[in-house]
PDB file of the backbone (N, CA, C, O) and the ligand in Angstrom, with CONECT records:
HET     ZN  A 101       1
ATOM      1  N   UNK A   1      95.634-104.501 -71.140  1.00  0.00           N
ATOM      2  CA  UNK A   1      96.477-103.362 -71.488  1.00  0.00           C
ATOM      3  C   UNK A   1      95.762-102.055 -71.150  1.00  0.00           C
ATOM      4  O   UNK A   1      94.574-101.887 -71.424  1.00  0.00           O
ATOM      5  N   UNK A   2      96.509-101.144 -70.552  1.00  0.00           N
ATOM      6  CA  UNK A   2      95.897 -99.877 -70.162  1.00  0.00           C
ATOM      7  C   UNK A   2      95.926 -98.879 -71.310  1.00  0.00           C
ATOM      8  O   UNK A   2      96.864 -98.845 -72.106  1.00  0.00           O
ATOM      9  N   UNK A   3      94.913 -98.097 -71.373  1.00  0.00           N
ATOM     10  CA  UNK A   3      94.734 -97.135 -72.439  1.00  0.00           C
ATOM     11  C   UNK A   3      94.913 -95.725 -71.876  1.00  0.00           C
ATOM     12  O   UNK A   3      94.126 -95.274 -71.043  1.00  0.00           O
ATOM     13  N   UNK A   4      95.952 -95.040 -72.339  1.00  0.00           N
ATOM     14  CA  UNK A   4      96.221 -93.702 -71.830  1.00  0.00           C
ATOM     15  C   UNK A   4      95.638 -92.649 -72.769  1.00  0.00           C
ATOM     16  O   UNK A   4      95.870 -92.670 -73.978  1.00  0.00           O
ATOM     17  N   UNK A   5      94.886 -91.742 -72.186  1.00  0.00           N
ATOM     18  CA  UNK A   5      94.250 -90.672 -72.947  1.00  0.00           C
ATOM     19  C   UNK A   5      94.492 -89.342 -72.260  1.00  0.00           C
ATOM     20  O   UNK A   5      94.912 -89.291 -71.104  1.00  0.00           O
ATOM     21  N   UNK A   6      94.221 -88.269 -72.985  1.00  0.00           N
ATOM     22  CA  UNK A   6      94.347 -86.932 -72.436  1.00  0.00           C
ATOM     23  C   UNK A   6      92.985 -86.490 -71.900  1.00  0.00           C
ATOM     24  O   UNK A   6      91.972 -86.578 -72.594  1.00  0.00           O
ATOM     25  N   UNK A   7      92.981 -86.021 -70.670  1.00  0.00           N
ATOM     26  CA  UNK A   7      91.743 -85.532 -70.074  1.00  0.00           C
ATOM     27  C   UNK A   7      91.278 -84.265 -70.805  1.00  0.00           C
ATOM     28  O   UNK A   7      92.085 -83.374 -71.072  1.00  0.00           O
ATOM     29  N   UNK A   8      90.000 -84.183 -71.123  1.00  0.00           N
ATOM     30  CA  UNK A   8      89.460 -83.038 -71.855  1.00  0.00           C
ATOM     31  C   UNK A   8      89.316 -81.799 -70.976  1.00  0.00           C
ATOM     32  O   UNK A   8      89.174 -80.691 -71.494  1.00  0.00           O
ATOM     33  N   UNK A   9      89.350 -81.965 -69.688  1.00  0.00           N
ATOM     34  CA  UNK A   9      89.187 -80.840 -68.768  1.00  0.00           C
ATOM     35  C   UNK A   9      90.546 -80.264 -68.378  1.00  0.00           C
ATOM     36  O   UNK A   9      90.778 -79.067 -68.551  1.00  0.00           O
ATOM     37  N   UNK A  10      91.437 -81.087 -67.860  1.00  0.00           N
ATOM     38  CA  UNK A  10      92.705 -80.587 -67.338  1.00  0.00           C
ATOM     39  C   UNK A  10      93.895 -80.939 -68.235  1.00  0.00           C
ATOM     40  O   UNK A  10      95.027 -80.564 -67.927  1.00  0.00           O
ATOM     41  N   UNK A  11      93.657 -81.652 -69.338  1.00  0.00           N
ATOM     42  CA  UNK A  11      94.684 -82.032 -70.312  1.00  0.00           C
ATOM     43  C   UNK A  11      95.760 -82.965 -69.763  1.00  0.00           C
ATOM     44  O   UNK A  11      96.800 -83.164 -70.390  1.00  0.00           O
ATOM     45  N   UNK A  12      95.502 -83.525 -68.605  1.00  0.00           N
ATOM     46  CA  UNK A  12      96.452 -84.450 -68.005  1.00  0.00           C
ATOM     47  C   UNK A  12      96.317 -85.819 -68.668  1.00  0.00           C
ATOM     48  O   UNK A  12      95.211 -86.287 -68.941  1.00  0.00           O
ATOM     49  N   UNK A  13      97.459 -86.448 -68.921  1.00  0.00           N
ATOM     50  CA  UNK A  13      97.418 -87.786 -69.498  1.00  0.00           C
ATOM     51  C   UNK A  13      97.251 -88.812 -68.394  1.00  0.00           C
ATOM     52  O   UNK A  13      98.002 -88.832 -67.419  1.00  0.00           O
ATOM     53  N   UNK A  14      96.260 -89.653 -68.566  1.00  0.00           N
ATOM     54  CA  UNK A  14      95.984 -90.645 -67.535  1.00  0.00           C
ATOM     55  C   UNK A  14      95.351 -91.895 -68.120  1.00  0.00           C
ATOM     56  O   UNK A  14      94.670 -91.844 -69.144  1.00  0.00           O
ATOM     57  N   UNK A  15      95.585 -93.009 -67.462  1.00  0.00           N
ATOM     58  CA  UNK A  15      94.896 -94.233 -67.860  1.00  0.00           C
ATOM     59  C   UNK A  15      93.790 -94.551 -66.862  1.00  0.00           C
ATOM     60  O   UNK A  15      93.181 -95.619 -66.906  1.00  0.00           O
ATOM     61  N   UNK A  16      93.541 -93.597 -65.958  1.00  0.00           N
ATOM     62  CA  UNK A  16      92.555 -93.796 -64.910  1.00  0.00           C
ATOM     63  C   UNK A  16      91.387 -92.824 -65.105  1.00  0.00           C
ATOM     64  O   UNK A  16      91.084 -92.013 -64.230  1.00  0.00           O
ATOM     65  N   UNK A  17      90.749 -92.923 -66.253  1.00  0.00           N
ATOM     66  CA  UNK A  17      89.641 -92.018 -66.523  1.00  0.00           C
ATOM     67  C   UNK A  17      88.450 -92.737 -67.108  1.00  0.00           C
ATOM     68  O   UNK A  17      88.462 -93.957 -67.275  1.00  0.00           O
ATOM     69  N   UNK A  18      87.421 -91.971 -67.418  1.00  0.00           N
ATOM     70  CA  UNK A  18      86.194 -92.537 -67.988  1.00  0.00           C
ATOM     71  C   UNK A  18      85.773 -91.741 -69.220  1.00  0.00           C
ATOM     72  O   UNK A  18      86.207 -90.608 -69.427  1.00  0.00           O
ATOM     73  N   UNK A  19      84.929 -92.354 -70.019  1.00  0.00           N
ATOM     74  CA  UNK A  19      84.330 -91.652 -71.147  1.00  0.00           C
ATOM     75  C   UNK A  19      82.939 -91.191 -70.766  1.00  0.00           C
ATOM     76  O   UNK A  19      82.071 -91.978 -70.388  1.00  0.00           O
ATOM     77  N   UNK A  20      82.757 -89.867 -70.883  1.00  0.00           N
ATOM     78  CA  UNK A  20      81.454 -89.282 -70.588  1.00  0.00           C
ATOM     79  C   UNK A  20      80.971 -88.630 -71.884  1.00  0.00           C
ATOM     80  O   UNK A  20      81.551 -87.636 -72.322  1.00  0.00           O
ATOM     81  N   UNK A  21      79.940 -89.161 -72.493  1.00  0.00           N
ATOM     82  CA  UNK A  21      79.444 -88.676 -73.784  1.00  0.00           C
ATOM     83  C   UNK A  21      80.588 -88.592 -74.796  1.00  0.00           C
ATOM     84  O   UNK A  21      80.735 -87.598 -75.506  1.00  0.00           O
ATOM     85  N   UNK A  22      81.396 -89.659 -74.845  1.00  0.00           N
ATOM     86  CA  UNK A  22      82.538 -89.793 -75.747  1.00  0.00           C
ATOM     87  C   UNK A  22      83.694 -88.860 -75.413  1.00  0.00           C
ATOM     88  O   UNK A  22      84.675 -88.803 -76.155  1.00  0.00           O
ATOM     89  N   UNK A  23      83.593 -88.135 -74.317  1.00  0.00           N
ATOM     90  CA  UNK A  23      84.661 -87.237 -73.903  1.00  0.00           C
ATOM     91  C   UNK A  23      85.416 -87.887 -72.748  1.00  0.00           C
ATOM     92  O   UNK A  23      84.819 -88.354 -71.777  1.00  0.00           O
ATOM     93  N   UNK A  24      86.734 -87.907 -72.875  1.00  0.00           N
ATOM     94  CA  UNK A  24      87.540 -88.554 -71.849  1.00  0.00           C
ATOM     95  C   UNK A  24      87.813 -87.602 -70.696  1.00  0.00           C
ATOM     96  O   UNK A  24      88.246 -86.467 -70.900  1.00  0.00           O
ATOM     97  N   UNK A  25      87.555 -88.073 -69.489  1.00  0.00           N
ATOM     98  CA  UNK A  25      87.754 -87.273 -68.280  1.00  0.00           C
ATOM     99  C   UNK A  25      88.510 -88.112 -67.262  1.00  0.00           C
ATOM    100  O   UNK A  25      88.161 -89.269 -67.025  1.00  0.00           O
ATOM    101  N   UNK A  26      89.550 -87.531 -66.656  1.00  0.00           N
ATOM    102  CA  UNK A  26      90.308 -88.267 -65.651  1.00  0.00           C
ATOM    103  C   UNK A  26      89.487 -88.393 -64.370  1.00  0.00           C
ATOM    104  O   UNK A  26      88.509 -87.671 -64.172  1.00  0.00           O
ATOM    105  N   UNK A  27      89.890 -89.300 -63.520  1.00  0.00           N
ATOM    106  CA  UNK A  27      89.093 -89.604 -62.328  1.00  0.00           C
ATOM    107  C   UNK A  27      88.998 -88.412 -61.380  1.00  0.00           C
ATOM    108  O   UNK A  27      87.982 -88.239 -60.708  1.00  0.00           O
ATOM    109  N   UNK A  28      90.056 -87.579 -61.318  1.00  0.00           N
ATOM    110  CA  UNK A  28      89.999 -86.440 -60.401  1.00  0.00           C
ATOM    111  C   UNK A  28      89.025 -85.371 -60.904  1.00  0.00           C
ATOM    112  O   UNK A  28      88.318 -84.748 -60.112  1.00  0.00           O
ATOM    113  N   UNK A  29      88.991 -85.160 -62.236  1.00  0.00           N
ATOM    114  CA  UNK A  29      88.022 -84.208 -62.785  1.00  0.00           C
ATOM    115  C   UNK A  29      86.605 -84.733 -62.648  1.00  0.00           C
ATOM    116  O   UNK A  29      85.675 -83.970 -62.385  1.00  0.00           O
ATOM    117  N   UNK A  30      86.442 -86.025 -62.824  1.00  0.00           N
ATOM    118  CA  UNK A  30      85.131 -86.635 -62.685  1.00  0.00           C
ATOM    119  C   UNK A  30      84.600 -86.413 -61.274  1.00  0.00           C
ATOM    120  O   UNK A  30      83.442 -86.047 -61.071  1.00  0.00           O
ATOM    121  N   UNK A  31      85.490 -86.647 -60.298  1.00  0.00           N
ATOM    122  CA  UNK A  31      85.115 -86.488 -58.901  1.00  0.00           C
ATOM    123  C   UNK A  31      84.765 -85.031 -58.605  1.00  0.00           C
ATOM    124  O   UNK A  31      83.808 -84.740 -57.887  1.00  0.00           O
ATOM    125  N   UNK A  32      85.563 -84.119 -59.174  1.00  0.00           N
ATOM    126  CA  UNK A  32      85.330 -82.698 -58.947  1.00  0.00           C
ATOM    127  C   UNK A  32      83.993 -82.261 -59.541  1.00  0.00           C
ATOM    128  O   UNK A  32      83.272 -81.461 -58.944  1.00  0.00           O
ATOM    129  N   UNK A  33      83.669 -82.789 -60.716  1.00  0.00           N
ATOM    130  CA  UNK A  33      82.391 -82.455 -61.343  1.00  0.00           C
ATOM    131  C   UNK A  33      81.222 -82.925 -60.500  1.00  0.00           C
ATOM    132  O   UNK A  33      80.222 -82.223 -60.347  1.00  0.00           O
ATOM    133  N   UNK A  34      81.363 -84.121 -59.956  1.00  0.00           N
ATOM    134  CA  UNK A  34      80.302 -84.688 -59.127  1.00  0.00           C
ATOM    135  C   UNK A  34      80.119 -83.852 -57.857  1.00  0.00           C
ATOM    136  O   UNK A  34      79.001 -83.651 -57.381  1.00  0.00           O
ATOM    137  N   UNK A  35      81.253 -83.368 -57.319  1.00  0.00           N
ATOM    138  CA  UNK A  35      81.212 -82.592 -56.081  1.00  0.00           C
ATOM    139  C   UNK A  35      80.803 -81.137 -56.284  1.00  0.00           C
ATOM    140  O   UNK A  35      80.516 -80.431 -55.318  1.00  0.00           O
ATOM    141  N   UNK A  36      80.777 -80.685 -57.547  1.00  0.00           N
ATOM    142  CA  UNK A  36      80.433 -79.299 -57.832  1.00  0.00           C
ATOM    143  C   UNK A  36      78.938 -79.176 -58.083  1.00  0.00           C
ATOM    144  O   UNK A  36      78.376 -79.905 -58.900  1.00  0.00           O
ATOM    145  N   UNK A  37      78.302 -78.257 -57.379  1.00  0.00           N
ATOM    146  CA  UNK A  37      76.865 -78.075 -57.586  1.00  0.00           C
ATOM    147  C   UNK A  37      76.621 -77.263 -58.854  1.00  0.00           C
ATOM    148  O   UNK A  37      77.480 -76.498 -59.290  1.00  0.00           O
ATOM    149  N   UNK A  38      75.440 -77.441 -59.439  1.00  0.00           N
ATOM    150  CA  UNK A  38      75.147 -76.837 -60.740  1.00  0.00           C
ATOM    151  C   UNK A  38      75.076 -75.317 -60.685  1.00  0.00           C
ATOM    152  O   UNK A  38      75.178 -74.674 -61.730  1.00  0.00           O
ATOM    153  N   UNK A  39      74.904 -74.715 -59.507  1.00  0.00           N
ATOM    154  CA  UNK A  39      74.891 -73.250 -59.423  1.00  0.00           C
ATOM    155  C   UNK A  39      76.261 -72.668 -59.052  1.00  0.00           C
ATOM    156  O   UNK A  39      76.401 -71.463 -58.843  1.00  0.00           O
ATOM    157  N   UNK A  40      77.255 -73.538 -58.976  1.00  0.00           N
ATOM    158  CA  UNK A  40      78.618 -73.100 -58.743  1.00  0.00           C
ATOM    159  C   UNK A  40      79.215 -72.624 -60.066  1.00  0.00           C
ATOM    160  O   UNK A  40      79.072 -73.304 -61.082  1.00  0.00           O
ATOM    161  N   UNK A  41      79.894 -71.442 -60.071  1.00  0.00           N
ATOM    162  CA  UNK A  41      80.498 -70.964 -61.326  1.00  0.00           C
ATOM    163  C   UNK A  41      81.484 -71.964 -61.933  1.00  0.00           C
ATOM    164  O   UNK A  41      81.705 -71.982 -63.144  1.00  0.00           O
ATOM    165  N   UNK A  42      82.064 -72.783 -61.078  1.00  0.00           N
ATOM    166  CA  UNK A  42      83.008 -73.797 -61.551  1.00  0.00           C
ATOM    167  C   UNK A  42      82.320 -74.836 -62.440  1.00  0.00           C
ATOM    168  O   UNK A  42      82.936 -75.405 -63.342  1.00  0.00           O
ATOM    169  N   UNK A  43      81.052 -75.069 -62.174  1.00  0.00           N
ATOM    170  CA  UNK A  43      80.284 -76.026 -62.963  1.00  0.00           C
ATOM    171  C   UNK A  43      80.162 -75.558 -64.411  1.00  0.00           C
ATOM    172  O   UNK A  43      80.216 -76.355 -65.347  1.00  0.00           O
ATOM    173  N   UNK A  44      79.995 -74.233 -64.570  1.00  0.00           N
ATOM    174  CA  UNK A  44      79.907 -73.639 -65.907  1.00  0.00           C
ATOM    175  C   UNK A  44      81.203 -73.875 -66.675  1.00  0.00           C
ATOM    176  O   UNK A  44      81.194 -74.126 -67.881  1.00  0.00           O
ATOM    177  N   UNK A  45      82.319 -73.788 -65.948  1.00  0.00           N
ATOM    178  CA  UNK A  45      83.619 -74.047 -66.556  1.00  0.00           C
ATOM    179  C   UNK A  45      83.693 -75.476 -67.085  1.00  0.00           C
ATOM    180  O   UNK A  45      84.180 -75.708 -68.192  1.00  0.00           O
ATOM    181  N   UNK A  46      83.218 -76.416 -66.306  1.00  0.00           N
ATOM    182  CA  UNK A  46      83.214 -77.824 -66.721  1.00  0.00           C
ATOM    183  C   UNK A  46      82.328 -78.015 -67.958  1.00  0.00           C
ATOM    184  O   UNK A  46      82.707 -78.703 -68.906  1.00  0.00           O
ATOM    185  N   UNK A  47      81.164 -77.403 -67.932  1.00  0.00           N
ATOM    186  CA  UNK A  47      80.229 -77.526 -69.051  1.00  0.00           C
ATOM    187  C   UNK A  47      80.850 -76.943 -70.321  1.00  0.00           C
ATOM    188  O   UNK A  47      80.726 -77.511 -71.406  1.00  0.00           O
ATOM    189  N   UNK A  48      81.522 -75.795 -70.163  1.00  0.00           N
ATOM    190  CA  UNK A  48      82.169 -75.142 -71.297  1.00  0.00           C
ATOM    191  C   UNK A  48      83.242 -76.053 -71.880  1.00  0.00           C
ATOM    192  O   UNK A  48      83.321 -76.236 -73.094  1.00  0.00           O
ATOM    193  N   UNK A  49      84.057 -76.614 -71.014  1.00  0.00           N
ATOM    194  CA  UNK A  49      85.117 -77.520 -71.438  1.00  0.00           C
ATOM    195  C   UNK A  49      84.551 -78.748 -72.146  1.00  0.00           C
ATOM    196  O   UNK A  49      85.095 -79.210 -73.149  1.00  0.00           O
ATOM    197  N   UNK A  50      83.456 -79.265 -71.609  1.00  0.00           N
ATOM    198  CA  UNK A  50      82.809 -80.430 -72.194  1.00  0.00           C
ATOM    199  C   UNK A  50      82.275 -80.095 -73.587  1.00  0.00           C
ATOM    200  O   UNK A  50      82.407 -80.888 -74.519  1.00  0.00           O
ATOM    201  N   UNK A  51      81.673 -78.915 -73.716  1.00  0.00           N
ATOM    202  CA  UNK A  51      81.135 -78.492 -75.011  1.00  0.00           C
ATOM    203  C   UNK A  51      82.237 -78.325 -76.038  1.00  0.00           C
ATOM    204  O   UNK A  51      82.094 -78.740 -77.188  1.00  0.00           O
ATOM    205  N   UNK A  52      83.344 -77.713 -75.618  1.00  0.00           N
ATOM    206  CA  UNK A  52      84.486 -77.528 -76.515  1.00  0.00           C
ATOM    207  C   UNK A  52      85.035 -78.868 -76.970  1.00  0.00           C
ATOM    208  O   UNK A  52      85.329 -79.058 -78.150  1.00  0.00           O
ATOM    209  N   UNK A  53      85.170 -79.788 -76.043  1.00  0.00           N
ATOM    210  CA  UNK A  53      85.691 -81.119 -76.356  1.00  0.00           C
ATOM    211  C   UNK A  53      84.751 -81.849 -77.295  1.00  0.00           C
ATOM    212  O   UNK A  53      85.182 -82.533 -78.224  1.00  0.00           O
ATOM    213  N   UNK A  54      83.466 -81.694 -77.042  1.00  0.00           N
ATOM    214  CA  UNK A  54      82.470 -82.368 -77.866  1.00  0.00           C
ATOM    215  C   UNK A  54      82.488 -81.830 -79.287  1.00  0.00           C
ATOM    216  O   UNK A  54      82.367 -82.588 -80.249  1.00  0.00           O
ATOM    217  N   UNK A  55      82.640 -80.510 -79.413  1.00  0.00           N
ATOM    218  CA  UNK A  55      82.701 -79.867 -80.719  1.00  0.00           C
ATOM    219  C   UNK A  55      83.907 -80.365 -81.511  1.00  0.00           C
ATOM    220  O   UNK A  55      83.814 -80.607 -82.714  1.00  0.00           O
ATOM    221  N   UNK A  56      85.037 -80.513 -80.824  1.00  0.00           N
ATOM    222  CA  UNK A  56      86.245 -80.960 -81.520  1.00  0.00           C
ATOM    223  C   UNK A  56      86.125 -82.415 -81.964  1.00  0.00           C
ATOM    224  O   UNK A  56      86.753 -82.812 -82.945  1.00  0.00           O
ATOM    225  N   UNK A  57      85.337 -83.206 -81.264  1.00  0.00           N
ATOM    226  CA  UNK A  57      85.099 -84.593 -81.671  1.00  0.00           C
ATOM    227  C   UNK A  57      84.262 -84.601 -82.957  1.00  0.00           C
ATOM    228  O   UNK A  57      84.553 -85.344 -83.894  1.00  0.00           O
ATOM    229  N   UNK A  58      83.226 -83.769 -82.985  1.00  0.00           N
ATOM    230  CA  UNK A  58      82.336 -83.719 -84.138  1.00  0.00           C
ATOM    231  C   UNK A  58      83.096 -83.289 -85.392  1.00  0.00           C
ATOM    232  O   UNK A  58      82.869 -83.822 -86.478  1.00  0.00           O
ATOM    233  N   UNK A  59      84.004 -82.315 -85.232  1.00  0.00           N
ATOM    234  CA  UNK A  59      84.710 -81.766 -86.386  1.00  0.00           C
ATOM    235  C   UNK A  59      85.989 -82.515 -86.736  1.00  0.00           C
ATOM    236  O   UNK A  59      86.678 -82.150 -87.688  1.00  0.00           O
ATOM    237  N   UNK A  60      86.309 -83.543 -85.988  1.00  0.00           N
ATOM    238  CA  UNK A  60      87.535 -84.277 -86.298  1.00  0.00           C
ATOM    239  C   UNK A  60      87.238 -85.468 -87.196  1.00  0.00           C
ATOM    240  O   UNK A  60      88.152 -86.207 -87.564  1.00  0.00           O
TER     241      UNK A  60
HETATM  242 ZN    ZN A 101      91.271 -84.123 -65.659  1.00  0.00          ZN2+
END
């Protein structure tokens, strides 16, 4: 049975994602993160989103 979750980065519902540090990320966001270098401003956006998602897990 497939498990559908909401992506923590783009909020898209997908059953084609992974858990990264307990945060669910869809395959397209995962790929984008891998392709983004750490000095790219976009990388900071991903990190921010990950931190926000992680915080909401802790407080839930
Ligand atoms: Zn996504």
